[in-house]
N, C-alpha and C positions, 0 to 999 in steps of 0.2 A: 950412172947420170939419171936425172929426172927428166923424163921425156916432154912433159908439160911444166914449164916453170912459171910460177905466179910473178907478177911484177905490177908496178904501178908506174904512171907518167909523173914527170917532174912537176907538172903543173897541177896535179891532182891535190885534193885536200888531204891533211894528215888523217882525218877520220877515215877515208877512203883506204888509205894504206892499212890502218889498223882492222878494218873489216877484210880485207883480202888476207892479213895474217890470220885472222880469226878462222875464215873459211878453210884456208889451207893447212891450219896448225903449224905455222912456221913462225920463228922468231926474228928472222932477217929477210928482208925483201929487196930485190933488185930494183932500182930507180932507173928508168930509161927517158930518153927525149921523145918526141914525136916521130923520129926517124928509127925509134927503137935501138938506140946505141946506148950502151950502159954508161950512165952518169954518176951513179952512186949506189949505196945500199943503206936502207933505213932498218933499224932494229926496234924492239920495243922499248929499250933503254933511251933510244934517240927521241922517241915520242914522249916518253916520261920527262926527260929533261928538256926538251924543246918546246912541248906545250903547256906543261903544268895541269894537263887534263887527267885528273886522278881516276876519274870515272872511265874513261876510254882506255887508260892503261890497265886499271884493274880488270875490266871486262875482257881486254885483250889477252892478258897475261892468263886469266881463268881459262879462256876458251882454248888457247894454244897449249895450255898445260893438261886440259882434261883428256884422259885416255879415250880412245875409240873402242867401241865394241869389238871384240875379237871376230875376224872375218875368216870363214873356211879357206883353206888352201885349195887352189884350183885342182881339179881331179879328184878330190876326195869326198866322198859322200858320208854325211851324217846320217845314222838311223835312230 
């Protein structure tokens, strides 16, 4: 299970949700109310269909899909 789950609040702008998805490289984001109770989940597809903001969707998909640089495993040293 993921120890630090990214989420957005239900009253935040859609662009904020897209930015969180980009930062965490996730395609679905839990949506919570201000009491931090789950009220839904937003996906990149929801952003595409709900906003019509092709720029936001394009950037989000590109950022989420971009591979990260390989990270060394803990305890192994590269020489």
